[in-house]
ROMARMAR-463923 format. One record per residue: residue in one letter; residue number from 1; y, z, x of N, C-alpha, C in turn. Coordinates in steps of 0.05 Angstrom, whole numbers. Example, Ala and Ser with C-alpha at 12.3 -4.5 7.8 and 13.67 -1.06 7.14 Angstrom:
# ROMARMAR-463923
(r "a" 1 (-114 156 264) (-90 156 246) (-66 156 264))
(r "s" 2 (-45 142 257) (-21 143 273) (1 157 258))
# end
This chain:
# ROMARMAR-463923
(r "m" 1 (1425 621 3380) (1396 626 3383) (1390 644 3406))
(r "r" 2 (1404 641 3428) (1399 659 3451) (1404 688 3444))
(r "l" 3 (1426 693 3429) (1432 720 3421) (1412 731 3401))
(r "f" 4 (1403 713 3383) (1383 721 3363) (1357 730 3377))
(r "i" 5 (1349 715 3396) (1324 722 3411) (1328 748 3426))
(r "h" 6 (1352 751 3438) (1358 776 3452) (1356 800 3434))
(r "k" 7 (1366 798 3409) (1365 820 3390) (1336 826 3383))
(r "i" 8 (1320 805 3378) (1292 810 3371) (1277 824 3393))
(r "r" 9 (1282 816 3418) (1267 827 3440) (1277 855 3448))
(r "h" 10 (1301 863 3440) (1311 889 3447) (1315 906 3422))
(r "w" 11 (1298 925 3417) (1297 939 3392) (1323 955 3387))
(r "e" 12 (1339 961 3408) (1363 976 3404) (1383 962 3386))
(r "y" 13 (1379 936 3382) (1397 920 3364) (1385 915 3336))
(r "w" 14 (1361 926 3332) (1349 922 3305) (1365 936 3284))
(r "p" 15 (1364 925 3259) (1379 938 3237) (1369 966 3231))
(r "f" 16 (1386 981 3219) (1380 1010 3214) (1353 1013 3199))
(r "w" 17 (1348 997 3179) (1323 1000 3163) (1298 995 3180))
(r "a" 18 (1300 977 3199) (1277 971 3215) (1271 993 3235))
(r "l" 19 (1293 1004 3247) (1289 1025 3267) (1279 1050 3253))
(r "y" 20 (1289 1056 3229) (1283 1081 3216) (1259 1079 3197))
(r "f" 21 (1246 1057 3194) (1226 1053 3174) (1204 1075 3176))
(r "p" 22 (1192 1080 3199) (1171 1101 3200) (1183 1129 3194))
(r "v" 23 (1209 1133 3201) (1221 1159 3198) (1225 1166 3168))
(r "f" 24 (1229 1145 3152) (1232 1149 3123) (1209 1165 3111))
(r "f" 25 (1185 1160 3121) (1161 1174 3111) (1162 1204 3118))
(r "i" 26 (1171 1209 3143) (1174 1237 3151) (1195 1251 3135))
(r "w" 27 (1217 1237 3130) (1238 1248 3113) (1228 1254 3085))
(r "a" 28 (1212 1236 3074) (1200 1240 3047) (1182 1265 3047))
(r "w" 29 (1167 1269 3068) (1149 1292 3070) (1165 1318 3071))
(r "y" 30 (1186 1319 3087) (1203 1342 3088) (1217 1347 3062))
(r "s" 31 (1225 1326 3048) (1238 1329 3023) (1219 1342 3002))
(r "l" 32 (1194 1334 3003) (1174 1345 2985) (1171 1375 2992))
(r "k" 33 (1169 1382 3017) (1166 1410 3025) (1190 1427 3016))
(r "a" 34 (1214 1415 3019) (1238 1430 3011) (1243 1428 2981))
(r "r" 35 (1229 1410 2968) (1234 1404 2939) (1263 1395 2935))
(r "n" 36 (1273 1381 2955) (1301 1372 2954) (1306 1350 2973))
(r "l" 37 (1317 1327 2963) (1322 1304 2980) (1345 1309 3000))
(r "f" 38 (1363 1327 2993) (1387 1331 3009) (1386 1358 3024))
(r "f" 39 (1363 1365 3035) (1360 1390 3048) (1378 1393 3073))
(r "f" 40 (1388 1370 3083) (1403 1370 3108) (1429 1385 3107))
(r "n" 41 (1440 1390 3083) (1466 1403 3081) (1465 1431 3091))
(r "a" 42 (1441 1444 3092) (1438 1471 3101) (1435 1473 3131))
(r "a" 43 (1435 1451 3145) (1432 1452 3174) (1456 1464 3187))
(r "n" 44 (1480 1457 3178) (1505 1469 3188) (1522 1477 3164))
(r "p" 45 (1518 1501 3154) (1531 1510 3129) (1561 1508 3128))
(r "a" 46 (1575 1510 3151) (1604 1510 3151) (1615 1482 3151))
(r "m" 47 (1598 1461 3154) (1606 1433 3153) (1601 1422 3125))
(r "r" 48 (1618 1406 3116) (1613 1393 3090) (1588 1376 3092))
(r "n" 49 (1569 1381 3073) (1543 1367 3072) (1528 1370 3099))
(r "g" 50 (1533 1392 3113) (1519 1396 3138) (1527 1378 3161))
(r "g" 51 (1548 1361 3155) (1556 1342 3175) (1540 1316 3173))
(r "f" 52 (1529 1311 3149) (1513 1287 3146) (1529 1263 3135))
(r "i" 53 (1543 1267 3113) (1562 1247 3103) (1586 1262 3091))
(r "m" 54 (1609 1247 3090) (1633 1257 3078) (1644 1283 3091))
(r "d" 55 (1637 1287 3117) (1647 1310 3131) (1673 1304 3145))
(r "s" 56 (1691 1323 3145) (1718 1319 3156) (1718 1326 3186))
(r "k" 57 (1727 1307 3202) (1729 1312 3231) (1750 1333 3236))
(r "m" 58 (1772 1332 3221) (1793 1352 3226) (1783 1380 3220))
(r "q" 59 (1767 1383 3199) (1756 1409 3192) (1738 1419 3215))
(r "i" 60 (1723 1401 3227) (1705 1409 3249) (1722 1417 3273))
(r "y" 61 (1743 1401 3280) (1760 1409 3302) (1772 1437 3298))
(r "n" 62 (1779 1443 3274) (1791 1469 3268) (1772 1492 3271))
(r "q" 63 (1746 1486 3272) (1726 1506 3276) (1719 1510 3305))
(r "m" 64 (1730 1493 3323) (1723 1494 3351) (1743 1511 3366))
(r "p" 65 (1735 1521 3389) (1754 1537 3406) (1777 1520 3415))
(r "a" 66 (1801 1531 3414) (1825 1517 3422) (1823 1509 3452))
(r "g" 67 (1832 1484 3457) (1833 1475 3485) (1809 1459 3494))
(r "c" 68 (1787 1459 3478) (1763 1444 3486) (1762 1416 3474))
(r "y" 69 (1782 1409 3457) (1783 1382 3445) (1811 1371 3447))
(r "p" 70 (1815 1345 3444) (1841 1333 3447) (1861 1343 3426))
(r "k" 71 (1887 1341 3432) (1907 1346 3411) (1903 1326 3389))
(r "t" 72 (1902 1336 3364) (1894 1319 3342) (1911 1326 3317))
(r "v" 73 (1919 1306 3302) (1934 1311 3277) (1921 1294 3255))
(r "l" 74 (1921 1305 3231) (1910 1292 3207) (1932 1276 3193))
(r "i" 75 (1927 1251 3187) (1947 1233 3174) (1936 1226 3146))
(r "p" 76 (1950 1236 3125) (1941 1228 3098) (1946 1198 3093))
(r "a" 77 (1930 1186 3076) (1931 1157 3071) (1958 1149 3061))
(r "n" 78 (1971 1167 3046) (1997 1160 3033) (2021 1169 3050))
(r "a" 79 (2017 1176 3075) (2039 1186 3091) (2059 1164 3097))
(r "v" 80 (2084 1172 3100) (2105 1153 3108) (2105 1153 3139))
(r "f" 81 (2108 1129 3151) (2104 1127 3179) (2125 1143 3195))
(r "s" 82 (2149 1145 3184) (2169 1161 3198) (2160 1190 3201))
(r "e" 83 (2145 1200 3181) (2135 1227 3183) (2113 1229 3205))
(r "i" 84 (2098 1208 3208) (2077 1207 3229) (2090 1209 3256))
(r "k" 85 (2111 1193 3260) (2126 1193 3285) (2136 1221 3292))
(r "q" 86 (2147 1234 3272) (2157 1261 3276) (2135 1281 3283))
(r "l" 87 (2112 1278 3269) (2089 1296 3274) (2078 1293 3302))
(r "l" 88 (2076 1268 3311) (2066 1263 3339) (2086 1274 3359))
(r "s" 89 (2111 1272 3353) (2131 1283 3372) (2129 1313 3373))
(r "q" 90 (2126 1326 3350) (2124 1355 3349) (2099 1365 3364))
(r "e" 91 (2077 1351 3362) (2052 1359 3376) (2051 1349 3404))
(r "k" 92 (2072 1334 3413) (2073 1323 3440) (2049 1305 3446))
(r "i" 93 (2042 1288 3428) (2021 1268 3431) (2034 1242 3438))
(r "a" 94 (2030 1232 3462) (2042 1207 3472) (2022 1184 3471))
(r "y" 95 (2033 1160 3471) (2015 1136 3472) (2004 1132 3500))
(r "p" 96 (1980 1121 3502) (1963 1111 3480) (1949 1134 3465))
(r "v" 97 (1942 1128 3440) (1928 1147 3423) (1903 1133 3411))
(r "i" 98 (1885 1150 3401) (1862 1140 3387) (1865 1147 3357))
(r "a" 99 (1862 1126 3340) (1863 1130 3311) (1835 1125 3300))
(r "k" 100 (1826 1143 3283) (1799 1140 3271) (1798 1155 3245))
(r "p" 101 (1780 1145 3226) (1778 1158 3200) (1771 1187 3202))
(r "d" 102 (1782 1204 3185) (1776 1232 3185) (1746 1236 3177))
(r "m" 103 (1736 1218 3161) (1707 1218 3154) (1695 1193 3167))
(r "g" 104 (1683 1197 3190) (1675 1174 3206) (1647 1163 3199))
(r "l" 105 (1641 1140 3212) (1615 1127 3208) (1609 1110 3232))
(r "r" 106 (1595 1121 3252) (1584 1106 3274) (1605 1088 3288))
(r "g" 107 (1629 1099 3291) (1650 1085 3306) (1665 1065 3290))
(r "s" 108 (1661 1064 3263) (1675 1044 3247) (1705 1051 3245))
(r "a" 109 (1722 1030 3245) (1751 1033 3241) (1764 1051 3262))
(r "v" 110 (1753 1052 3286) (1765 1067 3308) (1782 1048 3324))
(r "k" 111 (1807 1056 3331) (1825 1038 3344) (1841 1053 3365))
(r "k" 112 (1843 1041 3389) (1861 1052 3409) (1888 1039 3405))
(r "a" 113 (1909 1055 3401) (1936 1045 3397) (1953 1050 3422))
(r "d" 114 (1960 1029 3436) (1976 1032 3460) (2006 1035 3455))
(r "s" 115 (2014 1030 3430) (2042 1031 3424) (2046 1040 3395))
(r "e" 116 (2071 1046 3388) (2078 1054 3361) (2072 1031 3342))
(r "a" 117 (2078 1006 3350) (2074 983 3333) (2044 980 3325))
(r "v" 118 (2026 984 3344) (1998 982 3338) (1989 1003 3319))
(r "l" 119 (1998 1028 3323) (1991 1049 3305) (2002 1045 3277))
(r "e" 120 (2027 1034 3275) (2038 1028 3249) (2022 1007 3234))
(r "a" 121 (2013 987 3249) (1997 966 3237) (1971 978 3226))
(r "y" 122 (1959 996 3241) (1934 1009 3232) (1940 1025 3207))
(r "h" 123 (1962 1040 3207) (1969 1056 3184) (1973 1040 3159))
(r "q" 124 (1986 1016 3162) (1991 999 3138) (1965 989 3126))
(r "k" 125 (1944 986 3142) (1918 976 3132) (1900 998 3122))
(r "a" 126 (1903 1022 3133) (1885 1045 3126) (1891 1054 3097))
(r "r" 127 (1869 1056 3082) (1871 1066 3055) (1856 1093 3053))
(r "f" 128 (1855 1107 3074) (1840 1132 3076) (1854 1151 3095))
(r "d" 129 (1848 1177 3093) (1858 1196 3112) (1846 1190 3140))
(r "y" 130 (1863 1193 3160) (1853 1188 3187) (1866 1208 3207))
(r "i" 131 (1855 1209 3230) (1866 1227 3250) (1877 1211 3274))
(r "v" 132 (1897 1222 3287) (1908 1210 3311) (1904 1231 3333))
(r "q" 133 (1893 1221 3355) (1885 1239 3377) (1897 1229 3403))
(r "e" 134 (1904 1248 3421) (1913 1240 3447) (1890 1226 3462))
(r "f" 135 (1897 1206 3478) (1876 1191 3493) (1868 1208 3517))
(r "i" 136 (1842 1211 3521) (1832 1227 3543) (1826 1209 3567))
(r "p" 137 (1838 1213 3590) (1836 1195 3612) (1811 1198 3629))
(r "y" 138 (1794 1218 3623) (1770 1222 3640) (1753 1197 3640))
(r "a" 139 (1741 1191 3663) (1726 1166 3667) (1698 1167 3655))
(r "n" 140 (1686 1190 3651) (1658 1192 3643) (1655 1203 3615))
(r "e" 141 (1634 1194 3601) (1629 1203 3574) (1599 1207 3571))
(r "a" 142 (1592 1228 3556) (1564 1235 3551) (1561 1246 3523))
(r "g" 143 (1538 1242 3511) (1531 1255 3486) (1510 1276 3491))
(r "i" 144 (1515 1301 3484) (1498 1323 3490) (1487 1335 3463))
(r "f" 145 (1461 1332 3459) (1449 1341 3434) (1442 1371 3437))
(r "f" 146 (1451 1386 3417) (1447 1416 3418) (1433 1425 3393))
(r "v" 147 (1414 1443 3397) (1398 1455 3375) (1397 1485 3379))
(r "r" 148 (1403 1500 3357) (1400 1529 3358) (1389 1538 3331))
(r "f" 149 (1369 1554 3331) (1357 1564 3306) (1371 1589 3297))
(r "p" 150 (1374 1593 3270) (1387 1617 3259) (1375 1642 3271))
(r "g" 151 (1394 1660 3279) (1385 1685 3291) (1384 1685 3321))
(r "e" 152 (1385 1661 3333) (1384 1660 3362) (1412 1663 3374))
(r "d" 153 (1414 1675 3397) (1439 1677 3412) (1443 1654 3432))
(r "r" 154 (1421 1640 3437) (1423 1618 3457) (1407 1594 3446))
(r "g" 155 (1421 1572 3445) (1407 1547 3437) (1397 1532 3460))
(r "r" 156 (1392 1506 3456) (1380 1489 3477) (1392 1461 3475))
(r "i" 157 (1394 1448 3497) (1401 1419 3498) (1376 1403 3496))
(r "t" 158 (1374 1385 3477) (1349 1370 3473) (1351 1341 3483))
(r "g" 159 (1374 1333 3492) (1377 1306 3502) (1405 1301 3511))
(r "i" 160 (1409 1284 3531) (1435 1276 3540) (1436 1246 3543))
(r "v" 161 (1457 1233 3533) (1460 1205 3537) (1486 1200 3554))
(r "a" 162 (1484 1184 3574) (1507 1176 3590) (1517 1149 3579))
(r "k" 163 (1543 1145 3577) (1554 1121 3564) (1569 1104 3584))
(r "e" 164 (1562 1078 3585) (1576 1059 3602) (1592 1041 3584))
(r "l" 165 (1619 1043 3586) (1636 1028 3568) (1635 998 3573))
(r "l" 166 (1642 983 3553) (1642 954 3555) (1664 945 3574))
(r "t" 167 (1656 939 3599) (1675 932 3620) (1665 909 3636))
(r "v" 168 (1683 889 3641) (1676 866 3658) (1689 869 3685))
(r "t" 169 (1677 857 3705) (1689 858 3732) (1696 829 3740))
(r "g" 170 (1721 825 3748) (1731 799 3754) (1719 787 3780))
(r "d" 171 (1718 760 3781) (1708 746 3805) (1730 728 3817))
(r "g" 172 (1754 729 3805) (1776 713 3815) (1777 685 3805))
(r "a" 173 (1756 677 3790) (1755 649 3780) (1750 647 3750))
(r "s" 174 (1734 666 3739) (1726 665 3711) (1746 679 3693))
(r "t" 175 (1750 669 3669) (1766 682 3649) (1750 706 3638))
(r "i" 176 (1764 724 3624) (1750 746 3611) (1730 736 3592))
(r "m" 177 (1737 714 3577) (1719 702 3558) (1693 693 3572))
(r "q" 178 (1696 680 3595) (1672 670 3610) (1656 693 3620))
(r "l" 179 (1669 714 3629) (1654 738 3639) (1638 751 3616))
(r "i" 180 (1650 752 3593) (1636 763 3569) (1611 748 3563))
(r "k" 181 (1613 721 3565) (1590 704 3557) (1567 705 3578))
(r "k" 182 (1571 719 3600) (1550 721 3620) (1529 742 3612))
(r "d" 183 (1537 760 3594) (1519 782 3587) (1516 783 3556))
(r "p" 184 (1491 781 3546) (1487 781 3517) (1498 806 3504))
(r "r" 185 (1496 829 3517) (1507 854 3506) (1537 851 3500))
(r "f" 186 (1551 838 3519) (1580 834 3515) (1586 813 3495))
(r "e" 187 (1570 791 3496) (1575 768 3479) (1572 775 3449))
(r "m" 188 (1555 794 3443) (1551 802 3415) (1576 816 3404))
(r "q" 189 (1594 824 3421) (1619 835 3412) (1642 815 3411))
(r "l" 190 (1636 790 3417) (1657 770 3421) (1675 766 3397))
(r "n" 191 (1663 764 3373) (1680 759 3349) (1701 782 3345))
(r "t" 192 (1692 806 3349) (1710 829 3347) (1731 828 3369))
(r "l" 193 (1722 822 3393) (1741 821 3416) (1762 799 3413))
(r "m" 194 (1754 777 3401) (1773 755 3396) (1795 764 3377))
(r "k" 195 (1788 779 3357) (1808 789 3338) (1826 810 3351))
(r "e" 196 (1815 826 3369) (1831 848 3380) (1847 840 3405))
(r "m" 197 (1836 821 3421) (1849 814 3446) (1863 787 3446))
(r "g" 198 (1854 769 3429) (1867 743 3426) (1870 728 3452))
(r "w" 199 (1894 719 3459) (1899 703 3482) (1892 716 3508))
(r "r" 200 (1890 743 3508) (1884 757 3533) (1856 751 3544))
(r "l" 201 (1839 740 3527) (1812 733 3535) (1813 709 3555))
(r "n" 202 (1835 695 3556) (1838 673 3575) (1849 681 3602))
(r "q" 203 (1855 706 3605) (1865 716 3631) (1842 716 3652))
(r "i" 204 (1849 712 3677) (1830 712 3699) (1834 737 3716))
(r "p" 205 (1816 757 3714) (1819 781 3730) (1813 774 3760))
(r "q" 206 (1827 789 3777) (1822 785 3806) (1795 795 3814))
(r "t" 207 (1786 787 3837) (1759 795 3846) (1758 825 3848))
(r "g" 208 (1738 837 3836) (1734 866 3836) (1750 881 3815))
(r "e" 209 (1768 868 3801) (1784 881 3781) (1767 887 3756))
(r "k" 210 (1768 911 3747) (1752 919 3723) (1770 919 3699))
(r "v" 211 (1761 906 3678) (1776 904 3653) (1759 917 3631))
(r "n" 212 (1769 940 3621) (1756 954 3599) (1762 940 3572))
(r "l" 213 (1741 930 3559) (1745 915 3535) (1745 932 3510))
(r "v" 214 (1730 954 3510) (1729 973 3488) (1730 1001 3499))
(r "p" 215 (1751 1015 3494) (1755 1042 3507) (1740 1064 3491))
(r "l" 216 (1718 1057 3478) (1703 1076 3462) (1673 1075 3469))
(r "g" 217 (1661 1098 3471) (1633 1099 3478) (1615 1097 3454))
(r "n" 218 (1618 1076 3438) (1601 1072 3414) (1581 1050 3420))
(r "h" 219 (1556 1055 3413) (1535 1035 3418) (1540 1010 3402))
(r "c" 220 (1550 1014 3377) (1556 990 3360) (1580 974 3370))
(r "r" 221 (1595 985 3389) (1617 970 3401) (1611 961 3429))
(r "g" 222 (1585 961 3436) (1576 948 3460) (1571 967 3484))
(r "a" 223 (1576 993 3481) (1571 1011 3503) (1542 1012 3510))
(r "k" 224 (1535 1014 3535) (1508 1016 3544) (1501 1046 3546))
(r "f" 225 (1478 1054 3533) (1470 1081 3534) (1447 1085 3553))
(r "t" 226 (1448 1106 3569) (1428 1112 3589) (1418 1141 3585))
(r "d" 227 (1392 1144 3585) (1381 1171 3581) (1387 1188 3606))
(r "a" 228 (1402 1209 3603) (1409 1227 3625) (1398 1255 3620))
(r "s" 229 (1377 1257 3605) (1366 1283 3598) (1356 1299 3622))
(r "h" 230 (1351 1284 3644) (1342 1298 3668) (1364 1316 3680))
(r "l" 231 (1389 1313 3669) (1411 1329 3678) (1415 1355 3663))
(r "i" 232 (1397 1360 3644) (1398 1385 3629) (1394 1408 3648))
(r "s" 233 (1412 1428 3647) (1410 1451 3665) (1418 1476 3651))
(r "d" 234 (1412 1499 3663) (1420 1525 3651) (1450 1527 3651))
(r "k" 235 (1464 1517 3672) (1493 1519 3673) (1506 1503 3650))
(r "l" 236 (1496 1478 3646) (1508 1462 3624) (1501 1474 3597))
(r "t" 237 (1477 1484 3594) (1470 1497 3569) (1488 1521 3563))
(r "d" 238 (1495 1536 3584) (1513 1559 3580) (1540 1550 3570))
(r "v" 239 (1550 1528 3581) (1577 1518 3573) (1576 1509 3544))
(r "i" 240 (1556 1493 3536) (1555 1483 3509) (1548 1505 3489))
(r "n" 241 (1531 1523 3497) (1523 1545 3479) (1547 1563 3473))
(r "a" 242 (1564 1568 3494) (1587 1585 3490) (1606 1573 3469))
(r "i" 243 (1609 1547 3470) (1626 1533 3450) (1614 1534 3422))
(r "a" 244 (1588 1528 3421) (1574 1527 3395) (1574 1554 3381))
(r "l" 245 (1571 1575 3397) (1571 1602 3385) (1597 1610 3372))
(r "q" 246 (1619 1597 3381) (1645 1603 3369) (1651 1586 3345))
(r "m" 247 (1633 1567 3339) (1636 1551 3314) (1619 1564 3293))
(r "p" 248 (1630 1570 3270) (1615 1585 3249) (1591 1569 3239))
(r "d" 249 (1568 1582 3240) (1543 1570 3229) (1537 1542 3239))
(r "f" 250 (1542 1537 3264) (1535 1511 3275) (1508 1513 3290))
(r "y" 251 (1489 1496 3282) (1462 1497 3293) (1451 1471 3303))
(r "f" 252 (1461 1449 3293) (1447 1423 3299) (1468 1401 3301))
(r "g" 253 (1469 1388 3324) (1487 1365 3326) (1491 1356 3354))
(r "r" 254 (1509 1337 3357) (1515 1324 3383) (1544 1327 3391))
(r "f" 255 (1549 1337 3415) (1575 1338 3426) (1581 1313 3443))
(r "d" 256 (1601 1298 3435) (1609 1274 3451) (1632 1283 3469))
(r "v" 257 (1627 1282 3495) (1644 1295 3515) (1655 1275 3535))
(r "m" 258 (1681 1276 3540) (1694 1261 3562) (1697 1282 3585))
(r "f" 259 (1691 1273 3609) (1693 1292 3632) (1699 1278 3658))
(r "n" 260 (1708 1294 3677) (1716 1283 3703) (1692 1279 3721))
(r "s" 261 (1676 1300 3725) (1652 1298 3741) (1631 1317 3729))
(r "w" 262 (1606 1311 3735) (1584 1328 3724) (1586 1356 3735))
(r "q" 263 (1593 1359 3760) (1595 1386 3772) (1616 1403 3758))
(r "e" 264 (1639 1390 3751) (1660 1405 3738) (1652 1411 3709))
(r "l" 265 (1638 1393 3696) (1628 1398 3669) (1610 1422 3668))
(r "e" 266 (1592 1424 3688) (1574 1447 3689) (1589 1473 3694))
(r "r" 267 (1612 1471 3706) (1629 1495 3711) (1647 1500 3687))
(r "g" 268 (1647 1482 3667) (1664 1486 3643) (1693 1479 3648))
(r "t" 269 (1698 1460 3667) (1726 1452 3672) (1729 1422 3670))
(r "n" 270 (1754 1413 3665) (1760 1384 3665) (1742 1368 3646))
(r "f" 271 (1741 1376 3621) (1726 1361 3601) (1740 1364 3574))
(r "s" 272 (1734 1347 3556) (1744 1348 3529) (1724 1338 3509))
(r "i" 273 (1719 1353 3488) (1700 1344 3468) (1714 1327 3447))
(r "v" 274 (1708 1301 3448) (1723 1283 3431) (1711 1282 3402))
(r "e" 275 (1687 1292 3399) (1675 1292 3373) (1651 1310 3372))
(r "v" 276 (1646 1322 3349) (1622 1337 3344) (1609 1326 3319))
(r "n" 277 (1585 1316 3321) (1570 1305 3298) (1549 1325 3289))
(r "g" 278 (1546 1327 3263) (1528 1347 3251) (1501 1335 3244))
(r "a" 279 (1492 1339 3219) (1465 1332 3211) (1459 1303 3214))
(r "a" 280 (1479 1286 3214) (1474 1257 3217) (1471 1248 3246))
(r "s" 281 (1473 1267 3264) (1472 1260 3293) (1445 1247 3300))
(r "e" 282 (1448 1226 3316) (1424 1214 3328) (1421 1225 3357))
(r "p" 283 (1396 1228 3366) (1391 1233 3394) (1395 1207 3409))
(r "t" 284 (1420 1200 3415) (1427 1173 3424) (1415 1166 3451))
(r "h" 285 (1403 1185 3465) (1390 1177 3490) (1366 1158 3485))
(r "i" 286 (1358 1156 3460) (1336 1137 3453) (1344 1108 3459))
(r "y" 287 (1371 1102 3458) (1380 1075 3461) (1381 1065 3489))
(r "d" 288 (1371 1080 3508) (1368 1070 3536) (1349 1046 3535))
(r "p" 289 (1359 1023 3546) (1342 998 3545) (1315 1001 3557))
(r "e" 290 (1311 1021 3574) (1286 1026 3587) (1265 1039 3569))
(r "h" 291 (1274 1050 3547) (1256 1064 3529) (1244 1045 3509))
(r "s" 292 (1219 1051 3501) (1205 1035 3481) (1212 1044 3453))
(r "i" 293 (1206 1028 3433) (1210 1036 3406) (1194 1060 3398))
(r "f" 294 (1171 1064 3411) (1154 1087 3405) (1166 1113 3416))
(r "f" 295 (1180 1111 3438) (1195 1134 3448) (1217 1141 3428))
(r "a" 296 (1231 1121 3418) (1253 1126 3399) (1242 1139 3374))
(r "w" 297 (1220 1129 3364) (1208 1141 3339) (1200 1170 3344))
(r "k" 298 (1188 1176 3367) (1180 1203 3374) (1204 1222 3375))
(r "e" 299 (1226 1213 3387) (1249 1230 3389) (1263 1234 3362))
(r "l" 300 (1265 1213 3346) (1277 1215 3320) (1262 1235 3303))
(r "i" 301 (1235 1233 3303) (1218 1251 3288) (1221 1279 3298))
(r "r" 302 (1222 1283 3324) (1225 1310 3336) (1251 1323 3326))
(r "h" 303 (1273 1308 3326) (1298 1320 3319) (1301 1324 3289))
(r "i" 304 (1289 1307 3273) (1289 1312 3244) (1273 1337 3238))
(r "g" 305 (1252 1341 3254) (1237 1366 3251) (1253 1391 3256))
(r "y" 306 (1270 1389 3277) (1288 1411 3283) (1307 1416 3259))
(r "m" 307 (1318 1394 3249) (1338 1397 3227) (1325 1409 3202))
(r "f" 308 (1300 1401 3196) (1286 1412 3173) (1281 1442 3177))
(r "k" 309 (1272 1449 3200) (1266 1477 3206) (1291 1495 3203))
(r "i" 310 (1313 1485 3214) (1338 1500 3213) (1347 1502 3183))
(r "s" 311 (1346 1480 3169) (1355 1480 3141) (1338 1498 3124))
(r "s" 312 (1312 1498 3129) (1294 1516 3114) (1300 1545 3119))
(r "q" 313 (1305 1552 3144) (1311 1580 3151) (1337 1588 3138))
(r "n" 314 (1357 1570 3139) (1383 1577 3127) (1381 1579 3097))
(r "n" 315 (1364 1563 3085) (1360 1564 3056) (1347 1590 3048))
(r "r" 316 (1328 1600 3064) (1315 1625 3058) (1334 1649 3061))
(r "r" 317 (1356 1645 3076) (1375 1667 3078) (1399 1663 3060))
(r "g" 318 (1396 1645 3040) (1415 1643 3019) (1433 1619 3018))
(r "i" 319 (1430 1600 3037) (1446 1576 3036) (1433 1556 3017))
(r "p" 320 (1447 1548 2996) (1434 1530 2976) (1434 1501 2986))
(r "y" 321 (1414 1487 2977) (1413 1458 2982) (1432 1444 2961))
(r "l" 322 (1440 1420 2968) (1455 1404 2948) (1436 1396 2925))
(r "s" 323 (1447 1397 2901) (1431 1387 2878) (1429 1357 2880))
(r "f" 324 (1411 1345 2865) (1407 1316 2866) (1433 1302 2857))
(r "s" 325 (1445 1312 2835) (1469 1299 2825) (1492 1301 2844))
(r "e" 326 (1495 1325 2858) (1516 1328 2878) (1511 1310 2901))
(r "g" 327 (1487 1308 2910) (1480 1291 2933) (1485 1262 2928))
(r "m" 328 (1478 1253 2904) (1482 1225 2897) (1512 1218 2895))
(r "e" 329 (1528 1237 2885) (1557 1233 2883) (1569 1231 2910))
(r "q" 330 (1560 1248 2929) (1570 1247 2956) (1562 1220 2969))
(r "y" 331 (1538 1210 2963) (1529 1185 2974) (1546 1162 2963))
(r "r" 332 (1553 1162 2937) (1570 1141 2926) (1597 1141 2938))
(r "q" 333 (1609 1165 2943) (1635 1167 2956) (1633 1156 2984))
(r "h" 334 (1611 1162 2998) (1607 1152 3025) (1606 1121 3025))
(r "k" 335 (1592 1109 3006) (1591 1080 3005) (1618 1067 3000))
(r "r" 336 (1634 1080 2983) (1661 1070 2978) (1678 1070 3004))
(r "l" 337 (1675 1092 3019) (1690 1094 3044) (1681 1072 3064))
(r "v" 338 (1655 1067 3065) (1645 1046 3083) (1658 1019 3077))
(r "k" 339 (1661 1013 3052) (1674 987 3045) (1703 986 3054))
(r "q" 340 (1717 1009 3052) (1744 1010 3061) (1746 1006 3091))
(r "y" 341 (1727 1018 3106) (1727 1015 3135) (1721 986 3143))
(r "e" 342 (1704 973 3128) (1697 945 3134) (1721 927 3130))
(r "k" 343 (1737 933 3110) (1761 917 3106) (1781 920 3129))
(r "l" 344 (1783 944 3140) (1801 948 3162) (1791 935 3187))
# end
C-alpha cells in the first residue's frame, strides 16, 4: 500500500497511457495535418521508421563517427556461443560487457555481464538479435536532446537530463535489502533485484561504501532523473552538433552519453555515446521529481511539434511517409519483440 500511494502521488511512475493521454490528441491533430498516422518515420530518414520502432541500434552506431561510441558487435539470435567468444576476442572487448537487444525498448532486456558465464546464460535465453558492448567506466551519464531542422547547419539542444544510478550507501549495520527498503524508488525495483542479485542482498556494506544495484541509467530500472537543461551551452552544442552532422539525415533524437566530467564533455574529450534514440525519444528531463505533470505535458507537446515540423519538411523534399499497412505491420512486429523481451 505504501508503494501504491507513492506511485499515485508521483506522476513519474504513472502508466504510459495516463502520462501520454493529453498528448494523444496532439498526435491525432498532427496525423490529420499530415494525412498519415505514421508521419514520424520522416523525422530521421536514414533510421528505420525514423527511429520510432523496430530500429536497429547497430545500424545507428554504424552511422556515427568512429571513436565516439563503445566497441560494439552484433550477435545474431542463432549464433553459436563459441563464435561469440571469438568475435569478442577479435574486437578486444573484455568483461564486463553490456548486452542489449539490437532493437531496444526503454531499457528492456539490458544486462551487464561480468563474466563469460553470465553472457552465455543471456545468449541461451535471447531469441532475438542483440549487441554486446564494452562497459564504459565513466561515472556520469546524461541524456542530451538534439533538434535540427532540414537545411540547417547548426541544431540546438532542447533539454538535458542528468542520471543518478540506483546506488545504496552502507551504514555498517543494514543489509543491502534493508537499505533498499528505506527508499520507495529503490523498493519498487526489489522483485527484479532479488532475481538478479539473490543472496547478495543479505550482504552488509561498510559505512560509506556505495553499492551500485543497476549499472544502467534507465528510469524504468530505478535511475533518478534530474533536469540539467541549465547546463546547455554553445560549447556543448558545438560538440553534439559536430557528431550529428556526420550522421546521415539525423534531425531529431536523444544522445545518451557517459562522461568523466562536464568540463571535459564540453571540450569533446573523455566521453562515449552509449545510445542514440530517434523519433521515439522522450525529453527525459521531464522526469525530474521537482517537475509537475503540467511541465511534462508542455515539454512532450513541444518536442512532438518539433518532430512533426521536421517530418513535414522532409516529406516535402521527397521523403515518403509509411503507408498505413506498412506502419501496422511494423507495430505488430514491435509487439512480438516486446513479448520476447518480457520473457527474458
